[in-house]
C-alpha positions in Angstrom: -38.3 42.6 12.4 -40.3 44.5 9.8 -40.3 47.6 12.1 -36.5 47.2 12.3 -36.3 47.0 8.5 -38.3 50.2 8.2 -36.1 52.1 10.7 -32.7 50.7 9.5 -30.6 50.8 6.4 -30.0 47.8 4.2 -26.3 47.0 3.5 -24.6 45.2 0.7 -21.0 44.5 1.5 -18.3 43.3 -0.9 -15.7 42.5 1.8 -17.3 41.3 5.0 -16.8 37.5 5.4 -16.9 37.2 9.2 -19.1 34.3 10.3 -20.5 36.4 13.2 -22.7 38.1 10.6 -24.2 34.8 9.4 -27.9 34.9 10.0 -30.4 32.6 8.5 -33.3 34.9 9.3 -34.9 36.4 6.2 -35.1 39.8 8.0 -31.3 40.3 8.2 -30.3 43.7 6.8 -26.8 42.7 5.7 -26.2 41.1 2.3 -22.7 40.2 1.0 -21.4 39.6 -2.5 -18.6 37.5 -1.0 -18.8 34.1 0.6 -19.1 33.6 4.3 -16.1 32.2 6.2 -18.2 29.0 6.6 -17.7 28.2 2.9 -14.0 28.6 3.3 -13.9 26.3 6.2 -15.8 23.7 4.2 -13.2 24.1 1.4 -10.3 23.6 3.9 -11.8 20.4 5.2 -12.4 19.2 1.7 -8.7 20.0 0.8 -7.5 18.1 3.9 -9.6 15.1 3.0 -8.5 15.1 -0.6 -4.9 14.3 0.5 -6.1 11.8 3.1 -4.9 13.8 6.1 -6.8 12.7 9.1 -4.7 14.1 12.0 -3.9 17.8 11.8 -3.3 20.8 14.0 -5.2 24.1 13.9 -4.1 27.5 15.3 -5.9 30.8 15.1 -5.5 34.4 16.2 -7.1 35.7 19.4 -10.0 37.5 17.8 -13.5 36.4 18.5 -14.3 35.8 14.8 -11.2 33.6 14.4 -11.9 31.6 17.6 -15.5 31.0 16.3 -14.0 29.9 13.0 -11.7 27.4 14.8 -14.7 25.9 16.6 -16.6 25.6 13.4 -13.6 24.0 11.7 -13.2 21.4 14.5 -16.9 20.4 14.2 -16.9 20.1 10.4 -13.5 18.3 10.4 -14.8 15.8 12.9 -17.9 15.2 10.7 -15.5 14.3 7.8 -13.3 12.0 9.9 -10.5 14.6 10.4 -9.2 15.0 13.9 -7.8 18.2 15.2 -5.1 16.9 17.4 -3.9 20.3 18.7 -5.6 23.6 18.6 -3.7 26.7 19.7 -4.2 30.4 20.1 -1.8 32.9 18.4 -1.6 36.0 20.5 -1.1 39.1 18.4 0.4 42.4 19.4 3.8 43.5 20.8 7.0 41.6 20.7 6.4 40.4 24.3 3.9 37.8 22.9 6.7 36.0 20.9 7.3 33.8 24.0 3.6 32.7 23.8 3.9 32.1 20.1 7.0 30.0 20.8 4.9 27.8 23.1 2.2 27.4 20.4 4.8 26.4 17.8 6.5 24.0 20.3 3.1 22.4 21.0 2.6 21.9 17.3 6.0 20.2 17.0 5.2 18.1 20.1 1.9 17.0 18.6 3.7 15.3 15.7 1.3 16.3 13.0 2.6 17.0 9.6 -0.3 19.4 8.6 -1.3 22.6 10.4 -4.2 24.9 9.5 -3.4 28.5 10.2 -6.3 31.0 10.7 -5.6 34.7 11.3 -4.8 38.0 9.9 -1.5 38.6 8.0 0.2 40.5 10.8 -0.3 37.7 13.4 0.5 35.0 10.9 3.7 36.9 10.0 4.8 36.8 13.6 3.8 33.1 13.9 6.0 32.1 10.9 8.9 34.1 12.2 8.9 31.8 15.3 8.4 28.7 13.1 11.5 29.6 11.1 13.5 30.5 14.2 12.7 27.1 15.8 13.9 25.3 12.6 10.6 23.6 11.8 10.8 22.3 8.2 9.2 19.9 5.8 5.6 20.5 7.0 2.3 21.4 5.2 0.6 24.7 6.1 -3.0 25.3 5.1 -3.7 29.0 4.7 -6.9 31.0 4.7 -7.9 33.7 2.3 -6.7 36.4 4.7 -3.0 35.6 4.2 -2.5 33.1 1.4 -1.5 35.9 -1.0 0.3 38.1 1.5 3.8 39.0 0.4 4.8 40.0 3.9 4.4 36.4 5.0 5.7 34.7 1.8 8.9 36.7 1.7 10.0 36.2 5.3 13.6 35.1 5.4 13.9 31.3 5.6 10.2 30.9 4.7 11.0 28.6 1.8 12.2 25.9 4.3 9.0 25.6 6.3 7.5 23.2 3.7 4.5 23.4 1.4 1.8 26.2 1.7 -1.7 25.5 0.4 -4.7 27.8 0.7 -7.9 29.1 -0.6 -8.6 32.5 -2.0 -11.8 34.1 -3.4 -12.0 33.4 -7.1 -10.8 36.6 -8.8 -13.1 37.8 -11.7 -11.6 40.5 -13.8 -13.8 43.3 -15.1 -13.2 44.0 -18.7 -11.4 47.3 -19.6 -11.3 48.5 -16.0 -7.5 48.3 -15.8 -7.1 50.3 -19.0 -9.6 52.9 -17.6 -7.7 53.3 -14.3 -4.3 53.4 -16.1 -5.5 56.2 -18.4 -7.2 58.1 -15.6 -4.1 58.0 -13.4 -1.8 59.0 -16.3 -3.8 62.0 -17.4 -4.2 63.6 -14.0 -7.3 65.4 -12.7 -9.7 66.7 -15.4 -10.0 70.4 -16.1 -12.6 72.1 -14.0 -12.7 69.4 -11.4 -13.1 70.1 -7.7 -9.7 68.6 -6.9 -7.9 70.6 -4.2 -4.9 72.7 -5.1 -2.6 70.1 -3.6 -3.6 67.6 -6.3 -1.9 69.5 -9.0 1.4 69.4 -7.0 1.5 65.6 -7.0 4.0 64.2 -9.5 2.5 62.0 -12.3 2.6 58.2 -11.6 5.7 56.4 -12.9 5.4 53.1 -14.9 6.7 51.2 -11.9 4.0 52.5 -9.6 1.3 51.9 -12.2 2.5 48.3 -12.6 2.5 47.7 -8.8 -1.0 49.2 -8.5 -2.5 47.4 -11.4 -1.0 44.0 -10.3 -2.2 44.4 -6.7 -4.6 41.7 -5.3 -7.0 44.6 -4.5 -8.3 44.1 -8.0 -9.7 40.8 -6.9 -12.5 42.8 -5.2 -13.5 44.9 -8.1 -16.0 42.4 -9.5 -17.6 41.9 -6.1 -18.1 45.6 -5.6 -19.4 45.8 -9.1 -21.8 42.9 -8.3 -23.0 44.7 -5.1 -24.0 47.8 -7.1 -25.8 45.7 -9.7 -27.6 43.7 -7.1 -28.9 46.9 -5.5 -29.9 48.2 -8.9 -31.8 45.0 -9.6 -33.5 45.1 -6.3 -34.5 48.8 -6.7 -35.7 48.0 -10.2 -37.9 45.1 -8.9 -39.3 47.1 -5.9 -40.4 49.9 -8.2 -41.9 47.5 -10.7 -39.9 49.1 -13.5 -39.9 47.8 -17.0 -37.1 48.1 -19.6 -38.4 51.6 -20.6 -39.6 53.3 -17.4 -40.7 53.1 -13.8 -44.4 53.6 -13.3 -44.0 54.8 -9.7 -42.2 57.9 -8.6 -42.4 57.1 -4.9 -39.3 56.1 -3.0 -39.1 52.4 -2.2 -39.4 51.3 1.4 -36.6 49.4 3.1 -38.8 46.3 3.6 -39.6 46.4 -0.1 -35.9 46.5 -0.9 -35.3 43.7 1.6 -37.8 41.4 -0.2 -36.4 42.4 -3.6 -32.8 41.5 -2.6 -33.9 38.0 -1.5 -35.4 37.5 -5.0 -32.4 38.8 -6.9 -31.3 36.4 -9.6 -29.5 37.7 -12.7 -26.4 36.9 -14.8 -23.3 39.0 -14.6 -20.1 38.3 -16.6 -21.1 34.6 -16.9 -21.8 34.3 -13.2 -25.2 34.0 -11.5 -25.8 36.6 -8.9 -28.2 35.1 -6.3 -28.0 35.4 -2.5 -27.9 32.2 -0.5 -29.8 31.5 2.7 -27.0 33.2 4.6 -27.5 36.2 2.3 -24.1 35.8 0.9 -22.8 35.1 -2.6 -20.6 32.0 -3.2 -18.9 31.9 -6.6 -16.1 29.5 -5.5 -12.5 29.6 -4.4 -9.2 29.1 -6.1 -6.8 26.6 -4.5 -3.3 28.2 -4.4 0.2 27.1 -3.5 3.5 28.9 -3.1 6.3 28.2 -5.5 9.6 29.7 -4.4 11.9 30.8 -7.2 15.4 29.4 -7.3 18.1 31.5 -5.8 15.8 33.4 -3.5 14.1 35.3 -6.3 10.8 35.5 -4.5 7.6 33.5 -4.6 5.0 32.8 -7.2 1.3 32.2 -6.2 0.3 29.3 -8.4 -3.3 28.2 -8.9 -3.6 24.4 -8.6 -7.3 23.9 -8.5 -10.7 25.2 -7.5 -13.4 24.6 -5.0 -17.1 25.0 -5.9 -20.2 23.8 -4.2 -18.6 20.9 -2.3 -16.6 19.9 -5.4 -12.8 20.1 -5.2 -10.6 19.9 -8.3 -6.8 19.8 -7.9 -3.9 19.4 -10.2 -1.5 17.5 -8.0 1.4 17.7 -10.3 1.9 21.4 -9.7 2.5 21.0 -5.9 6.0 20.9 -4.6 5.9 18.6 -1.6 8.6 18.7 1.1 11.2 16.0 1.2 13.6 14.6 -1.5 11.0 12.1 -2.9 8.3 14.7 -3.4 5.6 12.4 -2.2 2.4 13.6 -0.4 3.2 13.6 3.3 1.0 11.5 5.5 -0.7 12.9 8.6 -2.6 10.1 10.3 -3.3 9.3 13.9 -0.5 8.9 16.3 -0.2 5.1 15.9 1.0 3.6 12.7 -0.9 0.4 11.9 0.8 -2.2 9.7 -0.7 -4.2 7.0 -3.0 -6.9 8.4 -4.4 -4.4 11.0 -7.2 -1.9 11.1 -7.1 1.4 12.9 -9.8 2.6 15.2 -10.2 5.6 17.4 -9.9 5.3 21.1 -12.9 6.2 23.2 -11.2 8.6 25.6 -9.3 10.5 22.9 -10.5 10.4 19.3 -7.1 11.7 18.0 -5.4 8.6 19.4 -5.8 5.3 17.6 -5.3 1.7 18.4 -4.4 -1.0 16.0 -6.7 -4.1 15.9 -5.6 -7.2 14.2 -7.7 -8.4 11.3 -9.7 -11.4 12.4 -9.6 -14.7 10.6 -11.3 -14.5 7.2 -10.4 -10.8 6.7 -7.3 -9.0 5.4 -5.8 -5.6 4.8 -2.9 -5.0 2.5 -2.6 -1.3 3.2 -1.1 0.5 6.2 -3.2 2.8 8.4 -6.5 1.6 7.0 -9.8 1.9 8.9 -11.3 -1.4 8.0 -10.4 -5.0 7.3 -11.7 -6.4 4.0 -13.5 -9.8 3.9 -11.7 -12.5 1.9 -13.4 -13.4 -1.4 -15.4 -16.6 -1.5 -13.2 -19.7 -1.7 -10.2 -18.1 0.1 -9.1 -17.8 3.7 -6.8 -15.8 5.9 -5.3 -16.2 9.3 -5.5 -13.4 11.9 -3.6 -10.3 11.1 -3.2 -11.2 7.5 -2.2 -8.9 4.6 -3.7 -11.2 2.0 -6.0 -14.1 1.4 -4.9 -17.6 0.5 -6.5 -20.3 -1.6 -7.4 -23.3 0.5 -5.0 -26.2 0.5 -6.2 -29.3 -1.3 -6.2 -32.5 0.8 -6.3 -36.0 -0.5 -4.6 -39.3 0.3 -1.0 -38.5 -0.1 1.8 -41.0 -0.3 3.5 -39.3 2.6 0.6 -39.9 5.0 1.3 -42.5 7.6 -1.9 -44.4 7.1 -1.4 -44.5 3.4 2.1 -45.9 3.8 0.8 -48.6 6.1 -2.0 -49.5 3.6 0.5 -49.6 0.7 2.8 -51.8 2.7 -0.1 -54.2 3.4 -1.0 -54.2 -0.3 2.6 -54.8 -1.3 2.9 -57.8 1.1 -0.3 -59.2 -0.2 0.8 -58.7 -3.8 4.1 -60.6 -3.1 2.3 -63.4 -1.3 -0.2 -63.8 -4.2 2.7 -63.7 -6.7 4.4 -66.4 -4.6 1.2 -68.5 -4.6 0.9 -68.1 -8.3 4.5 -69.4 -8.8 4.0 -72.3 -6.5 0.7 -73.3 -8.2 2.3 -72.9 -11.6 5.2 -75.1 -10.6 2.8 -77.8 -9.1 -0.1 -77.4 -11.5 -0.5 -81.1 -12.1 -0.5 -82.1 -8.4 -3.8 -83.1 -6.6 -3.8 -80.1 -4.4 -3.8 -77.6 -7.3 -6.4 -79.7 -9.2 -8.6 -79.9 -6.1 -8.3 -76.1 -5.7 -10.0 -75.7 -9.1 -7.1 -76.1 -11.6 -7.5 -73.3 -14.1 -10.0 -71.5 -11.9 -7.4 -71.1 -9.2 -5.1 -69.3 -11.6 -8.0 -67.0 -12.6 -8.5 -66.3 -8.9 -4.9 -65.5 -8.3 -4.7 -63.1 -11.3 -7.9 -61.4 -10.2 -6.6 -61.0 -6.6 -3.2 -59.6 -8.0 -5.1 -57.1 -10.0 -7.2 -56.1 -7.0 -4.0 -55.5 -5.0 -2.5 -53.5 -7.8 -5.6 -51.4 -8.0 -4.9 -50.1 -4.5 -2.6 -47.5 -6.0 -5.7 -45.9 -7.7 -7.0 -44.8 -4.3 -3.7 -43.0 -3.4 -2.5 -39.6 -4.7 -4.4 -36.7 -6.2 -7.5 -38.2 -7.9 -8.5 -37.3 -11.4 -11.7 -37.8 -13.4 -10.1 -40.9 -15.1 -9.1 -42.6 -11.8 -12.5 -41.9 -10.4 -14.2 -43.6 -13.3 -12.0 -46.8 -13.4 -11.0 -47.7 -9.8 -14.3 -49.0 -8.6 -15.2 -51.0 -11.8 -11.7 -52.5 -11.9 -12.0 -53.9 -8.3 -15.6 -54.9 -8.9 -14.8 -57.0 -12.0 -11.6 -58.5 -10.5 -13.3 -59.5 -7.2 -16.4 -60.7 -9.1 -14.1 -63.1 -11.1 -12.5 -64.3 -7.9 -15.8 -65.0 -6.0 -17.3 -66.5 -9.2 -14.4 -69.0 -9.3 -15.0 -69.9 -5.7 -18.7 -70.3 -6.3 -18.2 -72.5 -9.4 -15.5 -74.6 -7.7 -17.8 -75.1 -4.6 -20.7 -76.0 -6.8 -18.6 -78.6 -8.7 -17.5 -80.2 -5.5 -21.0 -80.4 -4.0 -22.5 -81.8 -7.2 -19.7 -84.4 -7.5 -20.2 -85.7 -4.0 -23.9 -85.1 -3.4 -25.6 -85.6 -6.8 -23.1 -87.3 -9.1 -25.5 -90.1 -10.1 -28.5 -87.9 -10.7 -26.6 -85.3 -12.8 -24.4 -87.6 -14.8 -25.5 -86.3 -18.2 -25.3 -82.7 -17.0 -21.7 -83.2 -15.8 -20.7 -84.5 -19.2 -22.1 -81.4 -20.9 -20.5 -79.2 -18.2 -17.1 -80.6 -19.0 -17.6 -80.7 -22.8 -18.6 -77.0 -23.1 -16.1 -75.7 -20.5 -18.9 -75.0 -18.1 -16.7 -73.5 -15.3 -15.1 -70.9 -17.5 -18.4 -70.2 -19.2 -20.1 -69.6 -15.8 -17.3 -67.4 -14.6 -17.5 -65.4 -17.8 -21.2 -65.1 -17.6 -21.0 -63.9 -14.0 -18.4 -61.3 -14.9 -20.5 -60.2 -17.8 -23.4 -59.4 -15.5 -21.1 -57.4 -13.3 -19.7 -55.6 -16.4 -23.3 -54.7 -17.4 -24.0 -53.3 -14.0 -20.8 -51.2 -14.1 -21.6 -50.0 -17.6 -25.1 -48.9 -16.5 -23.6 -47.2 -13.5 -21.0 -45.3 -15.5 -23.5 -44.2 -18.2 -26.3 -43.1 -15.9 -24.5 -41.5 -12.9 -20.8 -42.0 -13.2 -18.3 -41.2 -10.4 -16.9 -37.7 -10.6 -14.1 -35.6 -9.1 -15.5 -33.4 -6.4 -14.1 -30.7 -4.1 -15.6 -30.6 -0.7 -14.8 -27.8 1.8 -13.7 -29.4 5.0 -13.1 -26.0 6.6 -12.1 -22.5 5.6 -8.5 -23.5 5.1 -8.9 -26.9 3.4 -10.7 -28.4 0.4 -11.0 -32.1 0.2 -10.4 -33.5 -3.3 -12.1 -36.9 -3.6 -14.1 -39.1 -5.9 -17.8 -38.8 -5.6 -19.2 -42.2 -6.5 -22.5 -40.9 -7.6 -25.9 -41.9 -6.1 -25.7 -44.8 -3.7 -27.8 -47.0 -6.0 -25.0 -47.4 -8.5 -22.2 -48.4 -6.1 -24.8 -50.4 -4.1 -25.8 -52.5 -7.1 -22.2 -53.3 -8.0 -21.3 -54.3 -4.4 -24.6 -56.0 -3.9 -24.0 -58.3 -6.8 -20.6 -59.4 -5.3 -22.4 -59.8 -2.0 -25.0 -62.1 -3.7 -22.2 -64.3 -5.1 -20.5 -64.4 -1.7 -23.7 -65.4 0.0 -24.1 -68.2 -2.6 -20.6 -69.4 -1.7 -21.4 -69.3 1.9 -24.5 -71.5 1.4 -22.6 -74.0 -0.7 -19.8 -74.2 1.8 -22.3 -74.8 4.6 -24.0 -77.5 2.4 -20.7 -79.2 1.8 -19.3 -79.1 5.3 -19.2 -82.9 5.5 -17.3 -83.5 2.3 -13.8 -85.1 2.3 -11.3 -83.0 4.1 -9.3 -82.2 1.0 -12.4 -80.7 -0.7 -14.3 -79.1 2.2 -13.5 -75.5 3.1 -16.7 -74.8 5.0 -15.1 -73.2 8.0 -12.4 -71.2 6.2 -14.6 -70.2 3.3 -17.3 -69.1 5.7 -14.8 -67.0 7.6 -13.5 -65.3 4.4 -17.0 -64.5 3.2 -18.0 -63.1 6.6 -14.9 -60.9 6.5 -15.9 -59.7 3.1 -19.5 -59.0 4.1 -18.5 -57.2 7.3 -15.8 -55.1 5.7 -17.9 -53.9 2.8 -20.9 -53.3 5.1 -18.8 -51.0 7.3 -17.5 -49.2 4.2 -21.0 -48.6 2.8 -22.1 -47.2 6.2 -19.1 -44.8 6.3 -19.7 -43.9 2.7 -23.3 -43.0 3.3 -22.6 -41.0 6.5 -19.1 -39.4 5.9 -17.9 -38.1 2.6 -14.3 -37.1 3.5 -11.1 -38.3 1.8 -10.8 -40.9 4.6 -13.5 -42.8 2.8 -11.0 -43.6 0.2 -8.6 -44.9 2.8 -11.4 -47.0 4.3 -12.2 -48.4 0.9 -8.6 -49.2 0.2 -8.4 -51.0 3.6 -11.6 -53.0 2.8 -10.2 -54.1 -0.6 -7.1 -55.4 1.1 -9.2 -57.1 3.8 -11.2 -58.9 1.1 -8.1 -60.0 -0.8 -6.4 -61.2 2.4 -9.5 -63.1 3.4 -9.4 -65.2 0.3 -5.6 -65.4 0.3 -5.3 -66.6 3.9 -8.3 -69.1 3.8 -7.9 -70.6 0.4 -4.4 -70.3 -1.1 -1.9 -70.1 1.8 -3.1 -73.4 3.4 -2.6 -75.2 0.0 0.8 -73.6 -0.5 1.7 -74.9 3.0 0.7 -78.4 2.0 2.5 -78.2 -1.3 5.8 -76.9 0.2 5.9 -78.5 3.7 3.5 -81.5 3.6 4.2 -83.2 0.3 3.0 -86.5 1.6 -0.5 -85.1 1.6 -0.2 -83.9 -2.0 -0.4 -87.3 -3.5 -3.1 -89.2 -5.3 -3.0 -92.0 -2.7 -3.7 -89.6 0.1 -6.6 -88.1 -1.8 -8.0 -91.6 -2.5 -7.7 -92.5 1.2 -9.7 -89.4 2.1 -12.4 -90.2 -0.4 -12.7 -93.8 0.7 -13.0 -92.7 4.3 -15.8 -90.2 3.3 -17.5 -93.0 1.3 -17.4 -95.4 4.2 -18.7 -92.7 6.6 -21.5 -91.8 4.2 -22.5 -95.5 3.9 -22.4 -96.2 7.6 -23.4 -93.1 9.6 -22.4 -94.9 12.9 -18.7 -95.0 11.8 -16.9 -91.9 13.2 -15.4 -89.5 10.7 -11.6 -89.2 10.5 -10.3 -86.4 12.8 -7.6 -85.2 10.5 -7.6 -81.6 9.5 -8.1 -81.1 5.8 -7.2 -78.3 3.5 
């Protein structure tokens, strides 16, 4: 290659942009002060991507250089996610090729793309757009290359203003200072005296103002800086190869081509605020201007409007200066052939990357834009069904009044409340009768009120819970049922003491009656329960909690805190119930009007089994159904006492009045006394209450 450099001539061109001359070898003999076509193709791809066009057509002329540019364009567009749906060849030449151009234009129309990239020289492009106008294609976007974007012959074609919007890149023009004035003065004064101009030069008429204006406004002046830069680049290389200083050159020998070659690679100097330095492709890239065509009203021609610039992979565009086709003036879309709706993502098909398919967004993802490539995951705490355009907050679930199981539980609670209220009225109306007095007298009324409050507290387990209801619903039931069981315990204790140890505890019985022992004992028992509830609420109180029961639902329930708090409260009630059970078993042989061994044992067993099942479910399953189970357990406990203690006595009061007399009670006591004195005497077989 060095031998080639010695035997050949170095060239610095200010107009060659053909990609066929691109050569990464450092020994190439061609340098250019203009950018290679590859830079322009990168700019075109960046322009297409800026407007989110992903599906375009590309046509080029039949020259080898243009065909190579089309191949490079396809590769670089694919790397940026842009698909060339149709690529066509524009034949140039005689009019006979118009039929072939017609096929190319019809194929573009058939492809359905809204954007077409046109590569080729101005003559071929002019014929191409003649066919476009003739076929009535309007409202499209045409991306031009530097070779024809500023060509009047194309822009002024009849009907060209209807084809749509034209965008393109052109080499950034850099004006040399004073050069226009110099040329204007030189042309106006004619050839200088004593010049070697032929005799025919003096016969030329002087230029008119119109011809001077046309010449000075020509786009040819865009090249003046680049030719100027070529001369300066060679001068700097020559200066470097001769090791010249600012004053003189030490060597008078002619530089060798290989020396100039090395010097050109090292050229780096400023020129009119631009850095002149050759790239690895031995070209000079100072950027492009992004242009658009603005047709004047009334067919008065076209203006070439600069709307942005492209420099080193950076594109800057003023969108407001672009006149888009269509009445709304919006940026036209050019996406793959299939339009994907919101809630779908678009993906390329394997056999044809320019054809797309629409995939529904899966559950938990969404997409609120059309023709999007990906579905977005829903934020935490939200969900979405398949093919969703948005995410939804989860629905809050709790025991609603409309739920069938809640309706049934409330119906049971209402019936129990009415039965208890009826028992209270019956007992109040017959409060001086032996049955009411044997049931505990005032203690029976405390039990009824406590059970009524327990039934009424059932509504605290229904509906949307709050922090307040979570705090009070458990203590209310615990205190009410503690009062009820305490009354049962005190009443059973009194009966057992009277019949089993009346003689031994005579003095104690007197103090018991004098100081209202039954009520004092019930109050003390409820005080212990109140202390347990207070400790529970102060150390680890129940709280409102949201628990995800799935992506679509959040269960709103009361968290009762650590198991120790609720266990202590219910454990105390269980302790009282166990004491009742033992006393009932101890007094199973008492007179039939005072012994409730079987019924009381049954009620306490129901209580223990119900709350044992609830505690097991509470420890293993924390759903809102736990509240329904607790509500059911509360009603079961209430019904156990109601059915075994109060309803049989109401039956006797209302339907067996003969057994609600003092004489009947004395008869039962005498029979018990006789049996206790003579164990051989059989006990009466009558069923007591």
